[in-house]
C-alpha positions as CSV (number, residue, x, y, z in Angstrom):
1,X,-7.5,27.8,-6.6
2,X,-4.4,28.1,-8.8
3,X,-1.5,25.7,-9.0
4,X,0.6,27.9,-6.7
5,X,-1.8,27.5,-3.8
6,X,0.8,25.6,-1.8
7,X,3.7,27.8,-2.8
8,X,4.0,29.1,0.7
9,X,4.6,25.6,2.1
10,X,8.3,24.7,2.6
11,X,7.7,20.9,2.9
12,X,6.5,18.1,0.7
13,X,3.6,15.9,1.9
14,X,4.3,12.2,2.0
15,X,1.7,9.9,0.4
16,X,1.7,6.2,0.5
17,X,-0.7,3.7,-1.1
18,X,-2.6,3.6,2.3
19,X,-3.3,7.3,2.2
20,X,-4.2,7.2,-1.5
21,X,-6.7,4.4,-0.8
22,X,-8.4,6.3,2.0
23,X,-8.4,9.5,0.0
24,X,-10.0,7.8,-3.0
25,X,-12.8,6.2,-0.9
26,X,-13.5,8.8,1.9
27,X,-11.9,12.2,2.0
28,X,-13.2,13.0,5.5
29,X,-11.6,9.8,6.8
30,X,-8.3,10.9,5.2
31,X,-8.6,14.3,6.9
32,X,-9.3,12.7,10.3
33,X,-6.6,10.0,10.2
34,X,-3.8,11.6,8.2
35,X,-4.1,15.4,8.6
36,X,-5.5,15.5,12.2
37,X,-3.7,12.4,13.4
38,X,-6.8,11.2,15.2
39,X,-7.7,7.6,15.8
40,X,-8.4,5.1,18.5
41,X,-6.8,1.8,19.7
42,X,-7.4,-1.2,17.5
43,X,-9.0,-4.4,18.9
44,X,-6.7,-7.0,20.5
45,X,-7.5,-9.5,17.7
46,X,-6.5,-7.1,15.0
47,X,-3.4,-6.0,17.0
48,X,-2.4,-9.7,17.3
49,X,-2.7,-10.1,13.5
50,X,-0.7,-6.9,12.9
51,X,2.1,-8.1,15.2
52,X,2.2,-11.5,13.6
53,X,2.3,-9.9,10.1
54,X,5.1,-7.5,11.2
55,X,7.2,-10.4,12.5
56,X,6.6,-12.4,9.4
57,X,7.8,-9.5,7.2
58,X,10.8,-8.9,9.4
59,X,11.9,-12.5,9.0
60,X,11.4,-12.5,5.3
61,X,13.5,-9.4,5.1
62,X,16.3,-11.0,7.1
63,X,16.2,-14.1,4.9
64,X,16.7,-12.0,1.7
65,X,19.5,-10.1,3.4
66,X,21.3,-13.4,3.9
67,X,20.8,-13.5,7.6
68,X,19.9,-16.7,9.4
69,X,16.4,-16.9,10.8
70,X,16.6,-20.5,12.1
71,X,16.8,-19.3,15.7
72,X,13.4,-17.7,15.5
73,X,11.9,-21.0,14.3
74,X,12.7,-22.9,17.4
75,X,10.0,-21.2,19.3
76,X,7.5,-20.8,16.5
77,X,6.7,-23.9,14.5
78,X,3.8,-22.2,12.7
79,X,5.9,-19.3,11.4
80,X,8.5,-21.8,10.3
81,X,5.9,-23.8,8.3
82,X,4.5,-20.6,6.7
83,X,7.9,-19.1,5.7
84,X,9.4,-22.4,4.4
85,X,6.4,-23.1,2.3
86,X,6.3,-19.6,0.9
87,X,10.1,-19.6,0.0
88,X,9.7,-22.9,-1.7
89,X,6.9,-21.6,-3.9
90,X,8.6,-18.3,-4.6
91,X,11.8,-20.1,-5.8
92,X,9.7,-22.0,-8.3
93,X,8.0,-18.9,-9.7
94,X,10.7,-16.3,-9.7
95,X,14.3,-16.3,-10.8
96,X,16.3,-15.5,-7.7
97,X,19.9,-16.2,-8.4
98,X,23.3,-14.6,-8.8
99,X,22.3,-13.2,-12.2
100,X,19.7,-10.9,-10.7
101,X,19.7,-8.0,-8.3
102,X,17.3,-8.2,-5.4
103,X,16.5,-6.2,-2.3
104,X,14.0,-6.7,0.5
105,X,12.1,-3.7,1.9
106,X,13.2,-1.6,-1.1
107,X,12.2,2.0,-0.8
108,X,11.0,4.1,-3.8
109,X,10.1,7.8,-3.8
110,X,8.9,10.2,-6.5
111,X,8.3,13.9,-6.1
112,X,5.1,15.0,-7.8
113,X,3.6,18.4,-7.4
114,X,3.6,19.1,-3.7
115,X,3.8,15.5,-2.7
116,X,6.3,12.7,-2.2
117,X,4.8,9.5,-3.4
118,X,6.4,6.6,-1.5
119,X,6.4,2.8,-1.6
120,X,8.2,0.0,0.2
121,X,8.5,-3.2,-1.8
122,X,8.7,-6.3,0.2
123,X,11.0,-7.7,-2.4
124,X,12.3,-6.2,-5.7
125,X,13.9,-8.5,-8.2
126,X,15.7,-6.9,-11.2
127,X,17.4,-8.4,-14.2
128,X,18.4,-7.0,-17.6
129,X,15.0,-7.8,-19.1
130,X,12.5,-7.3,-16.3
131,X,11.7,-5.9,-12.9
132,X,9.4,-7.8,-10.5
133,X,7.7,-6.5,-7.4
134,X,6.8,-9.1,-4.7
135,X,4.5,-8.4,-1.8
136,X,3.7,-10.7,1.1
137,X,0.1,-10.8,2.4
138,X,-0.7,-12.7,5.6
139,X,-4.2,-13.6,4.6
140,X,-6.1,-15.6,2.0
141,X,-6.1,-14.7,-1.6
142,X,-9.0,-12.3,-2.3
143,X,-11.9,-13.5,-4.5
144,X,-12.0,-10.3,-6.5
145,X,-8.9,-9.9,-8.5
146,X,-10.2,-6.7,-10.2
147,X,-10.6,-5.1,-6.8
148,X,-7.0,-5.8,-6.1
149,X,-6.0,-4.4,-9.5
150,X,-7.7,-1.1,-8.7
151,X,-6.2,-0.9,-5.2
152,X,-3.7,1.9,-4.9
153,X,-1.0,-0.4,-3.7
154,X,-1.0,-2.2,-7.1
155,X,-1.4,1.0,-9.1
156,X,1.1,3.1,-7.2
157,X,3.8,0.4,-6.9
158,X,3.8,-0.3,-10.6
159,X,3.6,3.4,-11.4
160,X,6.5,4.4,-9.2
161,X,8.8,1.8,-10.5
162,X,8.1,2.8,-14.1
163,X,8.7,6.5,-13.3
164,X,11.9,5.9,-11.4
165,X,13.6,3.2,-13.5
166,X,14.8,2.5,-17.0
167,X,12.1,-0.2,-17.5
168,X,9.2,0.1,-19.8
169,X,5.8,-0.7,-18.3
170,X,5.6,-4.0,-20.2
171,X,8.8,-5.1,-18.5
172,X,7.4,-4.6,-15.0
173,X,5.1,-6.9,-13.0
174,X,3.8,-7.2,-9.4
175,X,3.0,-10.4,-7.7
176,X,1.1,-10.7,-4.4
177,X,1.8,-13.8,-2.3
178,X,-0.9,-14.8,0.1
179,X,-0.1,-16.9,3.2
180,X,-2.3,-18.2,5.9
181,X,-2.2,-21.3,8.0
182,X,-3.1,-24.1,7.2
183,X,-3.4,-23.1,3.5
184,X,-0.7,-23.4,0.9
185,X,0.7,-20.0,-0.5
186,X,-1.1,-18.7,-3.5
187,X,-0.2,-15.8,-5.8
188,X,-1.7,-13.2,-8.1
189,X,0.4,-11.5,-10.7
190,X,-0.4,-8.2,-12.4
191,X,1.4,-7.4,-15.7
192,X,1.8,-3.7,-16.5
193,X,1.4,-1.8,-19.8
194,X,1.7,1.7,-21.2
195,X,-2.1,1.9,-21.3
196,X,-2.4,1.1,-17.6
197,X,0.4,3.5,-16.8
198,X,-1.4,6.3,-18.6
199,X,-4.6,5.5,-16.7
200,X,-2.8,5.4,-13.4
201,X,-1.2,8.8,-14.2
202,X,-4.6,10.3,-14.9
203,X,-6.2,8.8,-11.8
204,X,-3.3,9.9,-9.6
205,X,-3.4,13.5,-11.0
206,X,-7.2,13.6,-10.3
207,X,-6.6,12.5,-6.7
208,X,-3.8,15.1,-6.1
209,X,-5.8,17.9,-7.8
210,X,-8.8,17.1,-5.5
211,X,-6.5,16.9,-2.5
212,X,-5.1,20.4,-3.3
213,X,-8.6,21.7,-3.5
214,X,-9.7,20.0,-0.3
215,X,-6.7,21.4,1.5
216,X,-7.2,24.9,0.2
217,X,-10.9,24.8,1.3
218,X,-10.0,23.6,4.7
219,X,-7.3,26.2,5.5
220,X,-8.8,29.1,3.7
221,X,-12.6,28.6,4.2
222,X,-12.6,26.1,7.2
223,X,-14.5,23.6,5.0
224,X,-14.0,20.0,6.0
225,X,-13.0,17.4,3.4
226,X,-16.2,16.5,1.6
227,X,-17.9,13.1,1.1
228,X,-17.9,11.8,-2.4
229,X,-21.2,11.8,-4.3
230,X,-21.7,8.0,-4.0
231,X,-20.3,7.9,-0.4
232,X,-23.4,6.8,1.3
233,X,-23.8,3.7,-0.8
234,X,-20.1,2.7,-1.3
235,X,-18.0,4.1,1.5
236,X,-17.2,1.8,4.4
237,X,-16.5,4.8,6.6
238,X,-19.7,6.7,5.9
239,X,-21.3,5.7,9.2
240,X,-18.4,7.2,11.1
241,X,-19.4,10.7,10.2
242,X,-22.6,12.6,10.8
243,X,-24.0,15.2,8.4
244,X,-22.5,18.1,10.4
245,X,-19.0,16.7,9.8
246,X,-18.5,15.6,13.3
247,X,-16.7,12.3,13.9
248,X,-17.0,9.2,16.0
249,X,-13.5,8.8,17.5
250,X,-14.3,5.4,19.1
251,X,-14.7,3.8,15.7
252,X,-11.6,5.0,14.0
253,X,-8.4,3.0,13.3
254,X,-4.9,4.3,12.8
255,X,-4.1,4.1,9.1
256,X,-0.6,2.7,9.7
257,X,-2.1,-0.2,11.7
258,X,-4.4,-1.4,9.0
259,X,-2.1,-1.6,5.9
260,X,-1.7,-5.4,6.3
261,X,-5.4,-6.1,6.7
262,X,-7.2,-7.9,3.7
263,X,-7.9,-5.8,0.6
């Protein structure tokens, strides 16, 4: 397949960190969830967590827009405790004052090859010297920091800001804040560098090149997206698929519903 394989397409394909994570782990799962738009309802417990997380993010956005959220606290003491505790810790760690520019739910997009790489930062803080990405997670801090460093949310968010701003990689960082009752908020910060940026560029190009090939094979030869070589031992979705490329719909989740589940 040559580089002009998609030249007949008149649209760009949107890719977020969620899609990149699925593609990097299990191409057949990417095909099923993202291309074929197939999934099944998530469990009530997971749905409740998703709804709580969505409400939490919405209130944090309203706060940083300068809108009052006190009215929501009257009926939800737990949410009040979580948000007030988080805001207190954030104010200690990050310079959020009149000398910086900040925006909640900040949207970034970069066109690369046939794709639109997209990210929504829970909070972006910019000063003359640095740019900070903050992300709220409504679960406990993960034990494996390296795993989080390799997650495409971390890699893509840092990569996109570098590619779409004036800042050098060394001037950019990303901090995850983890909140879960009754624990105090905790954070993990990832500093960026030119070396990491180059590695992320290479990893991203590999994923997109593979995706081009998978897509070509699917549409030209009717060949399903393949499992990776180590899929049986490392892929959490491997059991969803049989060797004949059939799928178990009952076990699938919608990709947009699981973005706020623990990494």
